[in-house]
C-alpha positions as protocol buffer text, in pm:
chain_id: "A"
residue {
  index: 1
  type: UNK
  ca { x: 494 y: 5338 z: -907 }
}
residue {
  index: 2
  type: UNK
  ca { x: 377 y: 5110 z: -630 }
}
residue {
  index: 3
  type: UNK
  ca { x: 650 y: 4963 z: -411 }
}
residue {
  index: 4
  type: UNK
  ca { x: 719 y: 4592 z: -452 }
}
residue {
  index: 5
  type: UNK
  ca { x: 518 y: 4414 z: -182 }
}
residue {
  index: 6
  type: UNK
  ca { x: 620 y: 4062 z: -279 }
}
residue {
  index: 7
  type: UNK
  ca { x: 724 y: 3854 z: 24 }
}
residue {
  index: 8
  type: UNK
  ca { x: 1097 y: 3820 z: 79 }
}
residue {
  index: 9
  type: UNK
  ca { x: 1317 y: 3553 z: 231 }
}
residue {
  index: 10
  type: UNK
  ca { x: 1325 y: 3766 z: 547 }
}
residue {
  index: 11
  type: UNK
  ca { x: 945 y: 3749 z: 565 }
}
residue {
  index: 12
  type: UNK
  ca { x: 960 y: 3371 z: 535 }
}
residue {
  index: 13
  type: UNK
  ca { x: 1216 y: 3349 z: 816 }
}
residue {
  index: 14
  type: UNK
  ca { x: 1005 y: 3577 z: 1039 }
}
residue {
  index: 15
  type: UNK
  ca { x: 680 y: 3382 z: 986 }
}
residue {
  index: 16
  type: UNK
  ca { x: 854 y: 3045 z: 1026 }
}
residue {
  index: 17
  type: UNK
  ca { x: 1046 y: 3159 z: 1332 }
}
residue {
  index: 18
  type: UNK
  ca { x: 1380 y: 3040 z: 1195 }
}
residue {
  index: 19
  type: UNK
  ca { x: 1702 y: 3198 z: 1072 }
}
residue {
  index: 20
  type: UNK
  ca { x: 1768 y: 3323 z: 719 }
}
residue {
  index: 21
  type: UNK
  ca { x: 2027 y: 3047 z: 683 }
}
residue {
  index: 22
  type: UNK
  ca { x: 1766 y: 2781 z: 755 }
}
residue {
  index: 23
  type: UNK
  ca { x: 1527 y: 2925 z: 495 }
}
residue {
  index: 24
  type: UNK
  ca { x: 1811 y: 2933 z: 241 }
}
residue {
  index: 25
  type: UNK
  ca { x: 1892 y: 2568 z: 309 }
}
residue {
  index: 26
  type: UNK
  ca { x: 1530 y: 2462 z: 255 }
}
residue {
  index: 27
  type: UNK
  ca { x: 1505 y: 2661 z: -69 }
}
residue {
  index: 28
  type: UNK
  ca { x: 1828 y: 2509 z: -197 }
}
residue {
  index: 29
  type: UNK
  ca { x: 1739 y: 2153 z: -89 }
}
residue {
  index: 30
  type: UNK
  ca { x: 2021 y: 2131 z: 165 }
}
residue {
  index: 31
  type: UNK
  ca { x: 2002 y: 1919 z: 483 }
}
residue {
  index: 32
  type: UNK
  ca { x: 1798 y: 2076 z: 763 }
}
residue {
  index: 33
  type: UNK
  ca { x: 1590 y: 1949 z: 1056 }
}
residue {
  index: 34
  type: UNK
  ca { x: 1249 y: 1812 z: 956 }
}
residue {
  index: 35
  type: UNK
  ca { x: 1057 y: 2043 z: 1194 }
}
residue {
  index: 36
  type: UNK
  ca { x: 1235 y: 2347 z: 1057 }
}
residue {
  index: 37
  type: UNK
  ca { x: 1175 y: 2233 z: 701 }
}
residue {
  index: 38
  type: UNK
  ca { x: 801 y: 2194 z: 764 }
}
residue {
  index: 39
  type: UNK
  ca { x: 782 y: 2542 z: 924 }
}
residue {
  index: 40
  type: UNK
  ca { x: 962 y: 2701 z: 631 }
}
residue {
  index: 41
  type: UNK
  ca { x: 750 y: 2521 z: 370 }
}
residue {
  index: 42
  type: UNK
  ca { x: 430 y: 2625 z: 550 }
}
residue {
  index: 43
  type: UNK
  ca { x: 550 y: 2988 z: 567 }
}
residue {
  index: 44
  type: UNK
  ca { x: 637 y: 2984 z: 196 }
}
residue {
  index: 45
  type: UNK
  ca { x: 289 y: 2854 z: 115 }
}
residue {
  index: 46
  type: UNK
  ca { x: 116 y: 3103 z: 345 }
}
residue {
  index: 47
  type: UNK
  ca { x: 306 y: 3403 z: 208 }
}
residue {
  index: 48
  type: UNK
  ca { x: 307 y: 3289 z: -153 }
}
residue {
  index: 49
  type: UNK
  ca { x: 683 y: 3335 z: -162 }
}
residue {
  index: 50
  type: UNK
  ca { x: 861 y: 3248 z: -487 }
}
residue {
  index: 51
  type: UNK
  ca { x: 1234 y: 3195 z: -486 }
}
residue {
  index: 52
  type: UNK
  ca { x: 1428 y: 3391 z: -747 }
}
residue {
  index: 53
  type: UNK
  ca { x: 1546 y: 3099 z: -959 }
}
residue {
  index: 54
  type: UNK
  ca { x: 1764 y: 3314 z: -1182 }
}
residue {
  index: 55
  type: UNK
  ca { x: 1946 y: 3468 z: -886 }
}
residue {
  index: 56
  type: UNK
  ca { x: 2006 y: 3121 z: -746 }
}
residue {
  index: 57
  type: UNK
  ca { x: 2136 y: 3007 z: -1082 }
}
residue {
  index: 58
  type: UNK
  ca { x: 2387 y: 3293 z: -1109 }
}
residue {
  index: 59
  type: UNK
  ca { x: 2512 y: 3229 z: -758 }
}
residue {
  index: 60
  type: UNK
  ca { x: 2550 y: 2852 z: -790 }
}
residue {
  index: 61
  type: UNK
  ca { x: 2628 y: 2812 z: -1164 }
}
residue {
  index: 62
  type: UNK
  ca { x: 2320 y: 2589 z: -1192 }
}
residue {
  index: 63
  type: UNK
  ca { x: 2005 y: 2631 z: -1399 }
}
residue {
  index: 64
  type: UNK
  ca { x: 1773 y: 2448 z: -1158 }
}
residue {
  index: 65
  type: UNK
  ca { x: 1630 y: 2286 z: -1470 }
}
residue {
  index: 66
  type: UNK
  ca { x: 1625 y: 1917 z: -1564 }
}
residue {
  index: 67
  type: UNK
  ca { x: 1554 y: 1804 z: -1920 }
}
residue {
  index: 68
  type: UNK
  ca { x: 1292 y: 1531 z: -1960 }
}
residue {
  index: 69
  type: UNK
  ca { x: 1365 y: 1353 z: -2288 }
}
residue {
  index: 70
  type: UNK
  ca { x: 1075 y: 1136 z: -2406 }
}
residue {
  index: 71
  type: UNK
  ca { x: 973 y: 991 z: -2742 }
}
residue {
  index: 72
  type: UNK
  ca { x: 607 y: 1096 z: -2724 }
}
residue {
  index: 73
  type: UNK
  ca { x: 321 y: 1193 z: -2494 }
}
residue {
  index: 74
  type: UNK
  ca { x: 61 y: 998 z: -2693 }
}
residue {
  index: 75
  type: UNK
  ca { x: 124 y: 679 z: -2499 }
}
residue {
  index: 76
  type: UNK
  ca { x: -46 y: 689 z: -2154 }
}
residue {
  index: 77
  type: UNK
  ca { x: 266 y: 555 z: -1979 }
}
residue {
  index: 78
  type: UNK
  ca { x: 485 y: 836 z: -2114 }
}
residue {
  index: 79
  type: UNK
  ca { x: 225 y: 1100 z: -2027 }
}
residue {
  index: 80
  type: UNK
  ca { x: 174 y: 971 z: -1672 }
}
residue {
  index: 81
  type: UNK
  ca { x: 548 y: 938 z: -1613 }
}
residue {
  index: 82
  type: UNK
  ca { x: 607 y: 1294 z: -1735 }
}
residue {
  index: 83
  type: UNK
  ca { x: 342 y: 1423 z: -1497 }
}
residue {
  index: 84
  type: UNK
  ca { x: 503 y: 1247 z: -1201 }
}
residue {
  index: 85
  type: UNK
  ca { x: 856 y: 1359 z: -1296 }
}
residue {
  index: 86
  type: UNK
  ca { x: 744 y: 1721 z: -1328 }
}
residue {
  index: 87
  type: UNK
  ca { x: 571 y: 1716 z: -989 }
}
residue {
  index: 88
  type: UNK
  ca { x: 874 y: 1558 z: -824 }
}
residue {
  index: 89
  type: UNK
  ca { x: 1107 y: 1823 z: -966 }
}
residue {
  index: 90
  type: UNK
  ca { x: 876 y: 2108 z: -864 }
}
residue {
  index: 91
  type: UNK
  ca { x: 868 y: 1982 z: -506 }
}
residue {
  index: 92
  type: UNK
  ca { x: 1247 y: 2022 z: -502 }
}
residue {
  index: 93
  type: UNK
  ca { x: 1247 y: 2370 z: -651 }
}
residue {
  index: 94
  type: UNK
  ca { x: 1344 y: 2259 z: -1002 }
}
residue {
  index: 95
  type: UNK
  ca { x: 1182 y: 2315 z: -1339 }
}
residue {
  index: 96
  type: UNK
  ca { x: 1126 y: 2053 z: -1607 }
}
residue {
  index: 97
  type: UNK
  ca { x: 1234 y: 2120 z: -1964 }
}
residue {
  index: 98
  type: UNK
  ca { x: 1019 y: 1882 z: -2168 }
}
residue {
  index: 99
  type: UNK
  ca { x: 1178 y: 1760 z: -2491 }
}
residue {
  index: 100
  type: UNK
  ca { x: 981 y: 1531 z: -2724 }
}
residue {
  index: 101
  type: UNK
  ca { x: 1191 y: 1343 z: -2980 }
}
residue {
  index: 102
  type: UNK
  ca { x: 918 y: 1159 z: -3174 }
}
residue {
  index: 103
  type: UNK
  ca { x: 1149 y: 854 z: -3173 }
}
residue {
  index: 104
  type: UNK
  ca { x: 1408 y: 1046 z: -3380 }
}
residue {
  index: 105
  type: UNK
  ca { x: 1772 y: 955 z: -3289 }
}
residue {
  index: 106
  type: UNK
  ca { x: 1901 y: 1292 z: -3413 }
}
residue {
  index: 107
  type: UNK
  ca { x: 1649 y: 1472 z: -3193 }
}
residue {
  index: 108
  type: UNK
  ca { x: 1771 y: 1274 z: -2893 }
}
residue {
  index: 109
  type: UNK
  ca { x: 2129 y: 1381 z: -2962 }
}
residue {
  index: 110
  type: UNK
  ca { x: 2025 y: 1748 z: -2986 }
}
residue {
  index: 111
  type: UNK
  ca { x: 1852 y: 1719 z: -2650 }
}
residue {
  index: 112
  type: UNK
  ca { x: 2166 y: 1583 z: -2486 }
}
residue {
  index: 113
  type: UNK
  ca { x: 2376 y: 1854 z: -2654 }
}
residue {
  index: 114
  type: UNK
  ca { x: 2170 y: 2112 z: -2464 }
}
residue {
  index: 115
  type: UNK
  ca { x: 2260 y: 1941 z: -2138 }
}
residue {
  index: 116
  type: UNK
  ca { x: 2627 y: 1931 z: -2233 }
}
residue {
  index: 117
  type: UNK
  ca { x: 2617 y: 2305 z: -2305 }
}
residue {
  index: 118
  type: UNK
  ca { x: 2486 y: 2366 z: -1950 }
}
residue {
  index: 119
  type: UNK
  ca { x: 2137 y: 2474 z: -2057 }
}
residue {
  index: 120
  type: UNK
  ca { x: 2007 y: 2214 z: -1811 }
}
residue {
  index: 121
  type: UNK
  ca { x: 2163 y: 2054 z: -1504 }
}
residue {
  index: 122
  type: UNK
  ca { x: 2095 y: 1703 z: -1628 }
}
residue {
  index: 123
  type: UNK
  ca { x: 1852 y: 1481 z: -1815 }
}
residue {
  index: 124
  type: UNK
  ca { x: 1609 y: 1202 z: -1735 }
}
residue {
  index: 125
  type: UNK
  ca { x: 1547 y: 1012 z: -2055 }
}
residue {
  index: 126
  type: UNK
  ca { x: 1355 y: 734 z: -2227 }
}
residue {
  index: 127
  type: UNK
  ca { x: 1579 y: 675 z: -2528 }
}
residue {
  index: 128
  type: UNK
  ca { x: 1512 y: 485 z: -2850 }
}
residue {
  index: 129
  type: UNK
  ca { x: 1821 y: 551 z: -3057 }
}
residue {
  index: 130
  type: UNK
  ca { x: 1990 y: 212 z: -3127 }
}
residue {
  index: 131
  type: UNK
  ca { x: 2338 y: 366 z: -3158 }
}
residue {
  index: 132
  type: UNK
  ca { x: 2318 y: 609 z: -2866 }
}
residue {
  index: 133
  type: UNK
  ca { x: 2634 y: 636 z: -2656 }
}
residue {
  index: 134
  type: UNK
  ca { x: 2656 y: 875 z: -2362 }
}
residue {
  index: 135
  type: UNK
  ca { x: 2953 y: 954 z: -2142 }
}
residue {
  index: 136
  type: UNK
  ca { x: 2905 y: 896 z: -1772 }
}
residue {
  index: 137
  type: UNK
  ca { x: 3036 y: 1249 z: -1716 }
}
residue {
  index: 138
  type: UNK
  ca { x: 2707 y: 1395 z: -1841 }
}
residue {
  index: 139
  type: UNK
  ca { x: 2436 y: 1396 z: -1570 }
}
residue {
  index: 140
  type: UNK
  ca { x: 2190 y: 1145 z: -1714 }
}
residue {
  index: 141
  type: UNK
  ca { x: 1943 y: 896 z: -1570 }
}
residue {
  index: 142
  type: UNK
  ca { x: 1769 y: 655 z: -1804 }
}
residue {
  index: 143
  type: UNK
  ca { x: 1436 y: 484 z: -1756 }
}
residue {
  index: 144
  type: UNK
  ca { x: 1391 y: 126 z: -1882 }
}
residue {
  index: 145
  type: UNK
  ca { x: 1721 y: 110 z: -2069 }
}
residue {
  index: 146
  type: UNK
  ca { x: 2081 y: 40 z: -1966 }
}
residue {
  index: 147
  type: UNK
  ca { x: 2333 y: 253 z: -2156 }
}
residue {
  index: 148
  type: UNK
  ca { x: 2638 y: 141 z: -1961 }
}
residue {
  index: 149
  type: UNK
  ca { x: 2777 y: 83 z: -1615 }
}
residue {
  index: 150
  type: UNK
  ca { x: 2831 y: 456 z: -1560 }
}
residue {
  index: 151
  type: UNK
  ca { x: 2473 y: 566 z: -1641 }
}
residue {
  index: 152
  type: UNK
  ca { x: 2211 y: 509 z: -1366 }
}
residue {
  index: 153
  type: UNK
  ca { x: 1892 y: 333 z: -1477 }
}
residue {
  index: 154
  type: UNK
  ca { x: 1546 y: 311 z: -1317 }
}
residue {
  index: 155
  type: UNK
  ca { x: 1286 y: 49 z: -1408 }
}
residue {
  index: 156
  type: UNK
  ca { x: 1012 y: -166 z: -1267 }
}
residue {
  index: 157
  type: UNK
  ca { x: 1066 y: -539 z: -1218 }
}
residue {
  index: 158
  type: UNK
  ca { x: 958 y: -633 z: -1569 }
}
residue {
  index: 159
  type: UNK
  ca { x: 1058 y: -999 z: -1544 }
}
residue {
  index: 160
  type: UNK
  ca { x: 856 y: -1042 z: -1226 }
}
residue {
  index: 161
  type: UNK
  ca { x: 566 y: -863 z: -1393 }
}
residue {
  index: 162
  type: UNK
  ca { x: 562 y: -1119 z: -1673 }
}
residue {
  index: 163
  type: UNK
  ca { x: 572 y: -1401 z: -1420 }
}
residue {
  index: 164
  type: UNK
  ca { x: 282 y: -1251 z: -1224 }
}
residue {
  index: 165
  type: UNK
  ca { x: 71 y: -1221 z: -1540 }
}
residue {
  index: 166
  type: UNK
  ca { x: 127 y: -1585 z: -1635 }
}
residue {
  index: 167
  type: UNK
  ca { x: 70 y: -1708 z: -1280 }
}
residue {
  index: 168
  type: UNK
  ca { x: -260 y: -1518 z: -1254 }
}
residue {
  index: 169
  type: UNK
  ca { x: -396 y: -1631 z: -1592 }
}
residue {
  index: 170
  type: UNK
  ca { x: -302 y: -1993 z: -1525 }
}
residue {
  index: 171
  type: UNK
  ca { x: -447 y: -1971 z: -1175 }
}
residue {
  index: 172
  type: UNK
  ca { x: -774 y: -1843 z: -1321 }
}
residue {
  index: 173
  type: UNK
  ca { x: -803 y: -2148 z: -1545 }
}
residue {
  index: 174
  type: UNK
  ca { x: -642 y: -2038 z: -1873 }
}
residue {
  index: 175
  type: UNK
  ca { x: -482 y: -2326 z: -2066 }
}
residue {
  index: 176
  type: UNK
  ca { x: -378 y: -2164 z: -2394 }
}
residue {
  index: 177
  type: UNK
  ca { x: -193 y: -1836 z: -2358 }
}
residue {
  index: 178
  type: UNK
  ca { x: -94 y: -1557 z: -2596 }
}
residue {
  index: 179
  type: UNK
  ca { x: 157 y: -1278 z: -2538 }
}
residue {
  index: 180
  type: UNK
  ca { x: 121 y: -967 z: -2756 }
}
residue {
  index: 181
  type: UNK
  ca { x: 370 y: -683 z: -2758 }
}
residue {
  index: 182
  type: UNK
  ca { x: 461 y: -376 z: -2962 }
}
residue {
  index: 183
  type: UNK
  ca { x: 833 y: -290 z: -2950 }
}
residue {
  index: 184
  type: UNK
  ca { x: 1075 y: -34 z: -3087 }
}
residue {
  index: 185
  type: UNK
  ca { x: 1335 y: -304 z: -3146 }
}
residue {
  index: 186
  type: UNK
  ca { x: 1584 y: -129 z: -2917 }
}
residue {
  index: 187
  type: UNK
  ca { x: 1685 y: -365 z: -2631 }
}
residue {
  index: 188
  type: UNK
  ca { x: 1549 y: -252 z: -2297 }
}
residue {
  index: 189
  type: UNK
  ca { x: 1407 y: -361 z: -1964 }
}
residue {
  index: 190
  type: UNK
  ca { x: 1051 y: -412 z: -2100 }
}
residue {
  index: 191
  type: UNK
  ca { x: 1185 y: -708 z: -2302 }
}
residue {
  index: 192
  type: UNK
  ca { x: 1198 y: -900 z: -1975 }
}
residue {
  index: 193
  type: UNK
  ca { x: 817 y: -901 z: -1945 }
}
residue {
  index: 194
  type: UNK
  ca { x: 789 y: -1159 z: -2219 }
}
residue {
  index: 195
  type: UNK
  ca { x: 1081 y: -1361 z: -2082 }
}
residue {
  index: 196
  type: UNK
  ca { x: 917 y: -1385 z: -1739 }
}
residue {
  index: 197
  type: UNK
  ca { x: 580 y: -1472 z: -1890 }
}
residue {
  index: 198
  type: UNK
  ca { x: 720 y: -1747 z: -2113 }
}
residue {
  index: 199
  type: UNK
  ca { x: 930 y: -1896 z: -1832 }
}
residue {
  index: 200
  type: UNK
  ca { x: 629 y: -1923 z: -1601 }
}
residue {
  index: 201
  type: UNK
  ca { x: 417 y: -2081 z: -1874 }
}
residue {
  index: 202
  type: UNK
  ca { x: 687 y: -2337 z: -1953 }
}
residue {
  index: 203
  type: UNK
  ca { x: 730 y: -2420 z: -1585 }
}
residue {
  index: 204
  type: UNK
  ca { x: 355 y: -2482 z: -1555 }
}
residue {
  index: 205
  type: UNK
  ca { x: 340 y: -2685 z: -1877 }
}
residue {
  index: 206
  type: UNK
  ca { x: 93 y: -2442 z: -2034 }
}
residue {
  index: 207
  type: UNK
  ca { x: 139 y: -2364 z: -2407 }
}
residue {
  index: 208
  type: UNK
  ca { x: 219 y: -2002 z: -2486 }
}
residue {
  index: 209
  type: UNK
  ca { x: 266 y: -1812 z: -2812 }
}
residue {
  index: 210
  type: UNK
  ca { x: 437 y: -1473 z: -2845 }
}
residue {
  index: 211
  type: UNK
  ca { x: 362 y: -1223 z: -3122 }
}
residue {
  index: 212
  type: UNK
  ca { x: 583 y: -913 z: -3137 }
}
residue {
  index: 213
  type: UNK
  ca { x: 508 y: -616 z: -3362 }
}
residue {
  index: 214
  type: UNK
  ca { x: 741 y: -327 z: -3447 }
}
residue {
  index: 215
  type: UNK
  ca { x: 607 y: 14 z: -3348 }
}
residue {
  index: 216
  type: UNK
  ca { x: 691 y: 127 z: -3701 }
}
residue {
  index: 217
  type: UNK
  ca { x: 415 y: -101 z: -3833 }
}
residue {
  index: 218
  type: UNK
  ca { x: 39 y: -57 z: -3807 }
}
residue {
  index: 219
  type: UNK
  ca { x: -156 y: -258 z: -3551 }
}
residue {
  index: 220
  type: UNK
  ca { x: -330 y: -456 z: -3825 }
}
residue {
  index: 221
  type: UNK
  ca { x: -104 y: -767 z: -3810 }
}
residue {
  index: 222
  type: UNK
  ca { x: -184 y: -814 z: -3440 }
}
residue {
  index: 223
  type: UNK
  ca { x: -557 y: -780 z: -3490 }
}
residue {
  index: 224
  type: UNK
  ca { x: -544 y: -999 z: -3800 }
}
residue {
  index: 225
  type: UNK
  ca { x: -365 y: -1272 z: -3602 }
}
residue {
  index: 226
  type: UNK
  ca { x: -625 y: -1261 z: -3324 }
}
residue {
  index: 227
  type: UNK
  ca { x: -908 y: -1266 z: -3579 }
}
residue {
  index: 228
  type: UNK
  ca { x: -760 y: -1567 z: -3760 }
}
residue {
  index: 229
  type: UNK
  ca { x: -765 y: -1760 z: -3432 }
}
residue {
  index: 230
  type: UNK
  ca { x: -1135 y: -1714 z: -3364 }
}
residue {
  index: 231
  type: UNK
  ca { x: -1350 y: -1997 z: -3500 }
}
residue {
  index: 232
  type: UNK
  ca { x: -1730 y: -1977 z: -3481 }
}
residue {
  index: 233
  type: UNK
  ca { x: -1707 y: -1720 z: -3204 }
}
residue {
  index: 234
  type: UNK
  ca { x: -1469 y: -1934 z: -2998 }
}
residue {
  index: 235
  type: UNK
  ca { x: -1111 y: -1802 z: -2961 }
}
residue {
  index: 236
  type: UNK
  ca { x: -818 y: -2044 z: -2969 }
}
residue {
  index: 237
  type: UNK
  ca { x: -649 y: -1857 z: -2683 }
}
residue {
  index: 238
  type: UNK
  ca { x: -829 y: -1816 z: -2351 }
}
residue {
  index: 239
  type: UNK
  ca { x: -568 y: -1590 z: -2187 }
}
residue {
  index: 240
  type: UNK
  ca { x: -383 y: -1290 z: -2335 }
}
residue {
  index: 241
  type: UNK
  ca { x: -98 y: -1091 z: -2180 }
}
residue {
  index: 242
  type: UNK
  ca { x: -41 y: -754 z: -2349 }
}
residue {
  index: 243
  type: UNK
  ca { x: 274 y: -546 z: -2320 }
}
residue {
  index: 244
  type: UNK
  ca { x: 77 y: -237 z: -2215 }
}
residue {
  index: 245
  type: UNK
  ca { x: -267 y: -137 z: -2092 }
}
residue {
  index: 246
  type: UNK
  ca { x: -315 y: 58 z: -2415 }
}
residue {
  index: 247
  type: UNK
  ca { x: -271 y: -257 z: -2623 }
}
residue {
  index: 248
  type: UNK
  ca { x: -488 y: -457 z: -2381 }
}
residue {
  index: 249
  type: UNK
  ca { x: -776 y: -211 z: -2424 }
}
residue {
  index: 250
  type: UNK
  ca { x: -738 y: -218 z: -2803 }
}
residue {
  index: 251
  type: UNK
  ca { x: -754 y: -600 z: -2802 }
}
residue {
  index: 252
  type: UNK
  ca { x: -1052 y: -587 z: -2565 }
}
residue {
  index: 253
  type: UNK
  ca { x: -1250 y: -366 z: -2805 }
}
residue {
  index: 254
  type: UNK
  ca { x: -1148 y: -583 z: -3100 }
}
residue {
  index: 255
  type: UNK
  ca { x: -1271 y: -900 z: -2931 }
}
residue {
  index: 256
  type: UNK
  ca { x: -1601 y: -738 z: -2835 }
}
residue {
  index: 257
  type: UNK
  ca { x: -1651 y: -631 z: -3196 }
}
residue {
  index: 258
  type: UNK
  ca { x: -1605 y: -996 z: -3300 }
}
residue {
  index: 259
  type: UNK
  ca { x: -1853 y: -1128 z: -3050 }
}
residue {
  index: 260
  type: UNK
  ca { x: -1599 y: -1267 z: -2804 }
}
residue {
  index: 261
  type: UNK
  ca { x: -1686 y: -1219 z: -2437 }
}
residue {
  index: 262
  type: UNK
  ca { x: -1422 y: -1088 z: -2195 }
}
residue {
  index: 263
  type: UNK
  ca { x: -1351 y: -1226 z: -1936 }
}
residue {
  index: 264
  type: UNK
  ca { x: -1592 y: -1518 z: -1988 }
}
residue {
  index: 265
  type: UNK
  ca { x: -1420 y: -1657 z: -2301 }
}
residue {
  index: 266
  type: UNK
  ca { x: -1088 y: -1474 z: -2293 }
}
residue {
  index: 267
  type: UNK
  ca { x: -910 y: -1318 z: -1996 }
}
residue {
  index: 268
  type: UNK
  ca { x: -675 y: -1024 z: -2058 }
}
residue {
  index: 269
  type: UNK
  ca { x: -394 y: -872 z: -1850 }
}
residue {
  index: 270
  type: UNK
  ca { x: -210 y: -554 z: -1951 }
}
residue {
  index: 271
  type: UNK
  ca { x: 97 y: -379 z: -1813 }
}
residue {
  index: 272
  type: UNK
  ca { x: 138 y: -30 z: -1660 }
}
residue {
  index: 273
  type: UNK
  ca { x: -157 y: 14 z: -1421 }
}
residue {
  index: 274
  type: UNK
  ca { x: -237 y: 374 z: -1513 }
}
residue {
  index: 275
  type: UNK
  ca { x: -566 y: 486 z: -1355 }
}
residue {
  index: 276
  type: UNK
  ca { x: -838 y: 635 z: -1571 }
}
residue {
  index: 277
  type: UNK
  ca { x: -852 y: 1011 z: -1509 }
}
residue {
  index: 278
  type: UNK
  ca { x: -1231 y: 1005 z: -1488 }
}
residue {
  index: 279
  type: UNK
  ca { x: -1288 y: 703 z: -1264 }
}
residue {
  index: 280
  type: UNK
  ca { x: -955 y: 665 z: -1086 }
}
residue {
  index: 281
  type: UNK
  ca { x: -966 y: 291 z: -1160 }
}
residue {
  index: 282
  type: UNK
  ca { x: -749 y: 85 z: -1395 }
}
residue {
  index: 283
  type: UNK
  ca { x: -901 y: 27 z: -1738 }
}
residue {
  index: 284
  type: UNK
  ca { x: -816 y: -346 z: -1742 }
}
residue {
  index: 285
  type: UNK
  ca { x: -663 y: -613 z: -1524 }
}
residue {
  index: 286
  type: UNK
  ca { x: -297 y: -521 z: -1521 }
}
residue {
  index: 287
  type: UNK
  ca { x: 53 y: -543 z: -1382 }
}
residue {
  index: 288
  type: UNK
  ca { x: 93 y: -209 z: -1210 }
}
residue {
  index: 289
  type: UNK
  ca { x: 424 y: -24 z: -1233 }
}
residue {
  index: 290
  type: UNK
  ca { x: 506 y: 209 z: -940 }
}
residue {
  index: 291
  type: UNK
  ca { x: 531 y: 506 z: -1175 }
}
residue {
  index: 292
  type: UNK
  ca { x: 534 y: 771 z: -900 }
}
residue {
  index: 293
  type: UNK
  ca { x: 817 y: 588 z: -723 }
}
residue {
  index: 294
  type: UNK
  ca { x: 1005 y: 548 z: -1050 }
}
residue {
  index: 295
  type: UNK
  ca { x: 982 y: 925 z: -1099 }
}
residue {
  index: 296
  type: UNK
  ca { x: 1098 y: 998 z: -743 }
}
residue {
  index: 297
  type: UNK
  ca { x: 1394 y: 761 z: -778 }
}
residue {
  index: 298
  type: UNK
  ca { x: 1494 y: 917 z: -1112 }
}
residue {
  index: 299
  type: UNK
  ca { x: 1482 y: 1270 z: -971 }
}
residue {
  index: 300
  type: UNK
  ca { x: 1677 y: 1167 z: -660 }
}
residue {
  index: 301
  type: UNK
  ca { x: 1949 y: 1016 z: -880 }
}
residue {
  index: 302
  type: UNK
  ca { x: 1980 y: 1313 z: -1116 }
}
residue {
  index: 303
  type: UNK
  ca { x: 1986 y: 1575 z: -838 }
}
residue {
  index: 304
  type: UNK
  ca { x: 2253 y: 1377 z: -652 }
}
residue {
  index: 305
  type: UNK
  ca { x: 2436 y: 1267 z: -965 }
}
residue {
  index: 306
  type: UNK
  ca { x: 2787 y: 1349 z: -844 }
}
residue {
  index: 307
  type: UNK
  ca { x: 2725 y: 1160 z: -520 }
}
residue {
  index: 308
  type: UNK
  ca { x: 2566 y: 856 z: -687 }
}
residue {
  index: 309
  type: UNK
  ca { x: 2758 y: 531 z: -699 }
}
residue {
  index: 310
  type: UNK
  ca { x: 2867 y: 438 z: -1051 }
}
residue {
  index: 311
  type: UNK
  ca { x: 2624 y: 201 z: -1216 }
}
residue {
  index: 312
  type: UNK
  ca { x: 2339 y: 270 z: -974 }
}
residue {
  index: 313
  type: UNK
  ca { x: 2044 y: 68 z: -1103 }
}
residue {
  index: 314
  type: UNK
  ca { x: 1705 y: 68 z: -935 }
}
residue {
  index: 315
  type: UNK
  ca { x: 1447 y: -203 z: -1003 }
}
residue {
  index: 316
  type: UNK
  ca { x: 1115 y: -136 z: -828 }
}
residue {
  index: 317
  type: UNK
  ca { x: 850 y: -398 z: -743 }
}
residue {
  index: 318
  type: UNK
  ca { x: 527 y: -444 z: -940 }
}
residue {
  index: 319
  type: UNK
  ca { x: 190 y: -590 z: -843 }
}
residue {
  index: 320
  type: UNK
  ca { x: -115 y: -741 z: -1007 }
}
residue {
  index: 321
  type: UNK
  ca { x: -436 y: -535 z: -1000 }
}
residue {
  index: 322
  type: UNK
  ca { x: -770 y: -682 z: -1116 }
}
residue {
  index: 323
  type: UNK
  ca { x: -967 y: -457 z: -1350 }
}
residue {
  index: 324
  type: UNK
  ca { x: -1259 y: -648 z: -1498 }
}
residue {
  index: 325
  type: UNK
  ca { x: -1086 y: -830 z: -1783 }
}
residue {
  index: 326
  type: UNK
  ca { x: -1009 y: -1134 z: -1565 }
}
residue {
  index: 327
  type: UNK
  ca { x: -1246 y: -1355 z: -1368 }
}
residue {
  index: 328
  type: UNK
  ca { x: -1163 y: -1223 z: -1021 }
}
residue {
  index: 329
  type: UNK
  ca { x: -1273 y: -937 z: -799 }
}
residue {
  index: 330
  type: UNK
  ca { x: -1192 y: -596 z: -958 }
}
residue {
  index: 331
  type: UNK
  ca { x: -1114 y: -418 z: -629 }
}
residue {
  index: 332
  type: UNK
  ca { x: -856 y: -622 z: -439 }
}
residue {
  index: 333
  type: UNK
  ca { x: -492 y: -646 z: -543 }
}
residue {
  index: 334
  type: UNK
  ca { x: -230 y: -913 z: -476 }
}
residue {
  index: 335
  type: UNK
  ca { x: 146 y: -911 z: -485 }
}
């Protein structure tokens, strides 16, 4: 049998030129000088060293695993957020336990039961159960939904995003606006997008109509409404704000199929700002959420849960990004 030639923590310390204690601190995400941290991380990469997660877990009574509880990966926002959360956890030496609930309240509860039974050190969750109650004693960070003063929440500035969308459409000459949104019906931060949009329209004296569809319904009522408001190839609404980029792209295709030109006749703004994996560009003009920063903030909160102030809520700034569905330059972006 060949001897085990895998690099050890002693090898990492030797290559980095630091003590074993310093290497241990870096591996366990404890405070250490930045120069020393960089040396250790470079040595780990050079040697291909892998920390023994199970040994660490036995020693510290931690699993070094965080549960990511999401309703689905079919929506681009959920998929992109999951990718960023996983990368953020890996950079800190943690694993992600992905749990998909398919919008089932009972499935959500089972996920949290695993955390309570110490099969994960905490959970970062997008929850959709209307009756969900969680004790602040359980390490939990929510995204886009407040569950109480003792549960930290991370979101983008949804209200400001709605205001930015209305301001941009009005500034580009739109005089009859439509807001389309698909919702689960569970109150959450995304509800504020419509509130900000409607407030800005009212302040500018521009008429606005809001159509909200339950995610339990098909998309047909939305498309039927848009179709009913096209007369002889001329749409009644010249500006549309959609609750997501996914919906914006669906409306864009629908309008093209009905002979309506975008952005010449109708200008469209979505919400999320997720870049296309092939082109790296946004698929429509949009309000961009700082998804990577949302993931970093969520991971920081869950890994420092016991040191986090009660009721810590983080609201991150958004920005408008042109993407071809509005009559402005598709490259520049404005706050």
